[in-house]
C-alpha positions as CSV (number, residue, x, y, z in Angstrom):
1,M,-120.2,-73.4,73.9
2,L,-118.7,-76.9,75.1
3,S,-122.2,-79.0,75.7
4,S,-125.6,-78.8,75.6
5,S,-128.3,-78.9,78.7
6,K,-131.3,-79.6,76.9
7,G,-131.7,-82.3,79.3
8,E,-131.8,-80.2,82.3
9,S,-134.0,-77.6,80.6
10,A,-136.7,-80.2,79.9
11,S,-136.2,-82.1,83.2
12,D,-136.0,-79.0,85.9
13,G,-139.1,-77.3,83.8
14,E,-141.3,-80.7,84.1
15,N,-140.1,-81.6,87.7
16,S,-140.1,-78.3,89.2
17,S,-142.7,-75.2,89.7
18,G,-140.3,-73.3,92.1
19,D,-140.0,-73.2,95.7
20,A,-141.0,-70.1,98.1
21,P,-137.9,-67.4,98.0
22,E,-136.2,-67.2,101.5
23,S,-136.9,-64.0,103.3
24,G,-134.4,-61.6,101.9
25,S,-133.7,-63.6,99.1
26,K,-133.6,-61.5,96.2
27,S,-133.1,-62.6,92.2
28,L,-130.4,-60.6,90.7
29,F,-131.7,-61.0,87.4
30,S,-135.1,-60.4,86.1
31,E,-136.9,-62.3,83.1
32,G,-136.7,-61.0,80.0
33,E,-133.4,-59.5,80.8
34,K,-130.4,-59.5,78.5
35,V,-127.2,-60.8,80.3
36,L,-124.1,-62.4,79.7
37,A,-123.5,-66.1,80.4
38,Y,-120.9,-68.4,80.9
39,H,-120.5,-71.5,78.9
40,G,-117.6,-73.4,79.1
41,P,-114.6,-71.2,78.5
42,R,-116.7,-68.3,76.7
43,I,-119.1,-65.8,77.3
44,Y,-122.4,-65.6,75.1
45,E,-125.2,-63.1,75.2
46,A,-128.5,-64.4,76.5
47,K,-132.0,-63.4,77.4
48,V,-133.1,-64.9,80.8
49,Q,-136.6,-66.5,79.9
50,K,-137.5,-67.7,83.5
51,A,-136.5,-67.1,86.8
52,E,-137.3,-69.6,89.9
53,F,-136.0,-70.3,93.6
54,R,-135.3,-73.9,94.0
55,K,-133.1,-75.8,96.5
56,N,-132.5,-72.8,98.5
57,E,-130.7,-71.2,95.2
58,W,-131.8,-68.7,92.1
59,R,-132.3,-70.6,88.9
60,Y,-132.5,-69.1,85.5
61,F,-133.7,-70.5,82.3
62,V,-131.6,-68.7,78.9
63,H,-131.6,-68.4,75.5
64,Y,-128.6,-67.7,74.0
65,L,-128.9,-65.0,71.6
66,G,-128.3,-65.9,67.7
67,W,-128.4,-69.8,68.6
68,N,-131.0,-72.2,68.5
69,K,-133.6,-72.8,71.3
70,N,-132.2,-76.4,71.7
71,W,-129.1,-75.0,73.7
72,D,-131.8,-72.9,76.0
73,E,-130.7,-74.4,79.7
74,W,-131.2,-73.7,83.4
75,V,-128.2,-72.1,84.9
76,G,-127.1,-70.6,88.4
77,M,-126.3,-67.4,89.3
78,D,-122.4,-68.2,88.9
79,R,-122.9,-68.5,85.4
80,L,-124.5,-65.1,84.5
81,M,-123.6,-61.5,84.7
82,K,-125.1,-57.9,84.1
83,H,-124.8,-57.1,80.8
84,T,-122.7,-54.0,81.4
85,E,-119.9,-52.6,79.5
86,E,-117.2,-53.6,81.8
87,N,-118.6,-57.3,81.6
88,I,-118.6,-57.2,77.8
89,Q,-115.0,-55.9,77.8
90,K,-114.6,-59.2,79.7
91,Q,-116.1,-61.1,77.1
92,Q,-114.2,-59.4,74.3
93,A,-110.9,-60.1,76.4
94,L,-112.1,-64.0,77.0
95,D,-112.7,-64.3,72.6
96,K,-109.4,-62.5,72.0
97,K,-107.6,-64.9,74.1
98,A,-109.6,-68.0,72.3
99,G,-108.4,-66.3,69.1
100,V,-111.9,-65.7,67.7
101,D,-112.4,-63.7,64.8
102,K,-114.6,-60.7,64.4
103,N,-117.5,-61.2,62.4
104,T,-117.5,-57.8,60.1
105,K,-121.3,-58.4,59.0
106,S,-122.9,-59.0,62.4
107,G,-120.4,-57.0,64.3
108,R,-120.1,-59.9,66.9
109,S,-117.8,-62.4,67.7
110,A,-117.9,-65.5,65.2
111,Q,-119.5,-68.1,67.3
112,T,-117.9,-71.4,67.1
113,K,-120.0,-74.7,67.7
114,P,-118.2,-76.4,70.2
115,K,-119.8,-79.4,70.1
116,G,-120.7,-81.8,67.0
117,S,-117.8,-82.7,64.6
118,A,-115.8,-84.7,67.3
119,D,-118.9,-86.6,68.2
120,A,-119.6,-87.4,64.7
121,K,-116.4,-89.1,64.6
122,V,-117.0,-91.3,67.4
123,D,-118.3,-94.7,66.9
124,K,-121.5,-95.8,68.4
125,E,-120.7,-96.8,71.8
126,E,-118.7,-93.4,72.6
127,A,-122.1,-92.0,70.9
128,K,-124.3,-93.6,73.4
129,Y,-121.9,-91.7,75.9
130,I,-122.8,-88.4,74.9
131,V,-126.3,-89.3,73.5
132,A,-127.7,-85.7,74.4
133,K,-124.9,-84.0,73.3
134,G,-124.1,-85.3,69.7
135,K,-126.3,-82.7,67.9
136,K,-124.7,-80.2,65.6
137,R,-125.1,-76.6,66.8
138,K,-126.3,-74.2,64.5
139,T,-127.0,-70.3,64.6
140,D,-130.6,-69.3,64.4
141,S,-130.2,-68.5,60.4
142,G,-130.0,-72.8,60.2
143,I,-125.9,-72.3,59.4
144,E,-123.5,-74.4,61.0
145,D,-120.3,-72.4,62.2
146,N,-117.6,-74.6,63.6
147,P,-114.1,-73.2,62.6
148,A,-112.5,-74.2,65.7
149,T,-113.0,-78.1,65.0
150,E,-110.9,-77.8,62.0
151,K,-107.7,-78.7,63.7
152,L,-108.9,-81.2,66.2
153,I,-106.6,-83.6,67.3
154,K,-108.3,-87.2,67.3
155,I,-107.8,-89.1,70.2
156,Q,-108.4,-92.8,69.6
157,I,-110.1,-94.2,72.6
158,P,-108.7,-98.2,73.5
159,P,-111.7,-100.6,72.5
160,N,-111.8,-101.6,76.7
161,L,-112.0,-98.3,77.5
162,K,-115.0,-97.4,75.2
163,K,-116.9,-100.1,76.9
164,Q,-116.1,-98.7,80.2
165,L,-117.6,-95.5,78.9
166,V,-120.7,-97.6,78.1
167,D,-120.8,-99.1,81.1
168,D,-120.3,-95.9,83.1
169,W,-123.5,-94.5,81.3
170,E,-125.6,-97.4,81.6
171,Y,-125.0,-97.7,85.9
172,I,-125.8,-94.1,86.1
173,T,-128.6,-93.4,83.7
174,Q,-130.4,-97.0,83.5
175,Q,-129.7,-98.2,86.9
176,N,-129.8,-94.9,89.3
177,K,-126.2,-96.1,90.4
178,L,-123.5,-93.4,91.1
179,V,-119.6,-93.8,92.0
180,K,-118.9,-93.9,95.5
181,L,-116.9,-90.6,96.5
182,P,-113.8,-90.2,97.5
183,R,-112.5,-92.7,94.8
184,S,-109.3,-94.1,95.4
185,P,-107.3,-94.0,93.7
186,S,-108.0,-90.7,92.6
187,V,-107.3,-88.4,89.6
188,D,-104.6,-86.9,91.7
189,D,-103.3,-90.2,92.8
190,I,-103.5,-91.5,88.8
191,L,-101.7,-88.9,87.5
192,T,-98.9,-89.2,89.9
193,K,-98.7,-92.9,89.4
194,Y,-98.4,-92.2,85.7
195,L,-95.3,-89.4,86.2
196,E,-93.8,-92.4,88.6
197,Y,-93.8,-94.8,85.3
198,R,-93.1,-92.6,82.9
199,S,-89.7,-91.6,84.8
200,K,-88.9,-95.0,85.3
201,K,-89.4,-96.2,81.9
202,D,-87.7,-93.0,80.5
203,G,-84.9,-93.1,83.2
204,M,-85.8,-89.4,84.1
205,M,-88.2,-86.9,85.0
206,T,-89.8,-85.3,81.9
207,D,-90.7,-81.7,82.0
208,A,-93.1,-82.3,79.0
209,V,-95.0,-85.4,80.7
210,G,-95.5,-83.1,84.0
211,E,-96.7,-80.4,82.3
212,I,-99.2,-82.2,80.1
213,L,-100.3,-84.1,83.5
214,N,-100.8,-80.4,85.1
215,G,-103.0,-79.4,82.1
216,L,-105.2,-82.4,82.4
217,R,-105.8,-82.0,86.3
218,S,-106.5,-78.3,85.5
219,Y,-108.8,-79.4,82.5
220,F,-110.7,-81.8,84.7
221,D,-111.0,-79.6,87.5
222,K,-112.7,-77.0,85.2
223,A,-114.8,-79.2,83.0
224,L,-116.0,-81.5,85.4
225,P,-118.7,-79.7,86.9
226,V,-119.8,-78.0,83.3
227,I,-119.7,-80.8,80.6
228,L,-118.5,-84.2,82.9
229,L,-121.3,-85.0,85.4
230,Y,-124.5,-86.3,84.3
231,K,-127.7,-84.7,85.7
232,K,-128.2,-87.2,88.6
233,E,-124.4,-86.8,89.8
234,R,-124.9,-83.3,90.7
235,Q,-126.3,-83.6,94.0
236,Q,-123.6,-85.9,94.9
237,Y,-120.7,-83.6,93.3
238,R,-122.5,-80.5,95.5
239,E,-122.2,-82.9,98.5
240,A,-118.8,-84.1,97.8
241,I,-116.8,-80.6,96.6
242,S,-116.4,-77.6,98.8
243,D,-114.4,-74.3,98.1
244,N,-111.3,-76.0,99.2
245,V,-111.5,-79.4,97.5
246,S,-110.4,-80.0,94.2
247,P,-112.5,-82.6,91.9
248,S,-109.2,-84.3,91.0
249,S,-108.7,-85.3,94.6
250,V,-112.2,-86.9,95.1
251,Y,-113.4,-88.0,92.0
252,G,-111.2,-91.1,89.8
253,A,-110.8,-93.1,86.6
254,E,-114.6,-93.4,85.7
255,H,-114.6,-89.3,85.6
256,L,-111.4,-89.0,84.1
257,L,-112.1,-91.0,81.2
258,R,-115.1,-89.1,80.2
259,L,-112.5,-85.9,79.9
260,F,-111.0,-87.7,76.8
261,V,-114.2,-87.5,75.0
262,K,-114.3,-83.7,75.3
263,L,-110.9,-82.9,74.9
264,P,-110.8,-82.5,71.1
265,E,-113.2,-80.3,71.4
266,L,-111.6,-78.2,74.1
267,L,-108.2,-78.2,72.6
268,G,-109.7,-76.8,69.6
269,Y,-109.8,-73.8,71.1
270,V,-105.8,-73.4,72.2
271,R,-103.6,-72.0,69.9
272,I,-101.2,-74.8,69.3
273,E,-98.4,-75.3,66.8
274,E,-99.3,-78.4,64.8
275,E,-96.2,-80.1,65.5
276,T,-96.9,-79.4,69.1
277,L,-100.7,-80.8,68.7
278,I,-99.2,-84.2,67.0
279,R,-97.0,-84.5,69.9
280,L,-99.6,-83.9,72.4
281,Q,-101.8,-86.4,71.0
282,Q,-99.0,-89.4,70.9
283,K,-98.6,-88.2,74.8
284,L,-102.6,-88.4,75.7
285,L,-102.7,-91.6,73.5
286,E,-99.7,-93.0,75.6
287,F,-101.7,-92.0,79.0
288,L,-104.8,-94.1,77.8
289,K,-102.9,-97.0,77.5
290,F,-101.5,-96.8,80.8
291,L,-105.6,-96.8,81.9
292,Q,-106.0,-99.4,80.2
293,N,-103.3,-101.5,81.2
294,N,-104.4,-100.7,84.7
295,Q,-108.2,-100.7,83.8
296,S,-108.7,-103.5,86.9
297,T,-107.0,-101.2,89.5
298,F,-108.2,-97.7,88.8
299,F,-112.0,-98.5,87.7
300,L,-114.8,-99.6,89.8
301,A,-116.0,-103.3,89.1
302,S,-119.7,-101.9,90.0
303,Y,-121.4,-98.8,91.2
304,D,-123.2,-97.9,94.6
305,G,-127.0,-97.8,94.0
306,P,-129.4,-97.0,94.1
307,K,-128.6,-93.2,95.4
308,V,-129.8,-90.7,92.6
309,T,-131.9,-88.0,94.2
310,E,-132.6,-86.0,91.3
311,G,-134.6,-87.0,87.8
312,G,-133.1,-86.8,84.8
313,G,-132.5,-88.0,80.9
314,K,-129.8,-89.8,79.6
315,G,-127.6,-86.8,79.0
316,K,-125.4,-84.8,81.0
317,D,-126.4,-81.1,81.1
318,N,-124.5,-77.8,83.0
């Protein structure tokens, strides 16, 4: 799993007792049911602990089987699937794609701890940004299991951008402010500007840079709603993003920078040759320097507020 949703599980449980379901709105999953749940790029076995209808949708509090209860969380229907043979095959296909080895003792995929070691390496300021995410993931037996992090790349975030992350955390979690959307320049705009910058600097259009930027855009669009938003930003996301609108066209540098905190873990699931990994690391560092050099242009000096409509703690959640 890529992140913990402990913040949501606590807040949602305290702040809502559930709304009355609309006529004809029936829960697809029942309490006590064994299900399959998406968490980041992987699918895990889980059990529905609670089911509540709130804000015109069903929400489910799930426990991931074989994992510490600290990772229990509230999720929507889009994160769950029935525990059927067909869906189990889908889970196994994703495991195979991610290069997960089979655990012969337990008969299930060796579950990797997606969060923890990277956080241990970031300094205190970065830890503040991911305050609810930094606990090491353990199985119920208490044994840490994290083969994916053996090949983590190191992304050194420049000091000025580290401070930007801390200010970002402060504005949202402590001052109840939000980034005004849509942002200009957007993530798409920034990536385009960087490609133009590299083309002029190198004297040619490099396919390698374009490929990396396309990858960043794809990671950003998929990761934003899952692991890059604070709880207090989720309502704004639902209002700003529709089916035909990509997050990279609406959000800007503030949220793009958060992706670089998560990238080492995300890339840990991808099979990449060591030499390619080193080159990728260098390209990402060059992009961060570009962000730093254009910090006053790309980043907001202050956020809008107070416009927060949902409660929540310091951490982001799913």
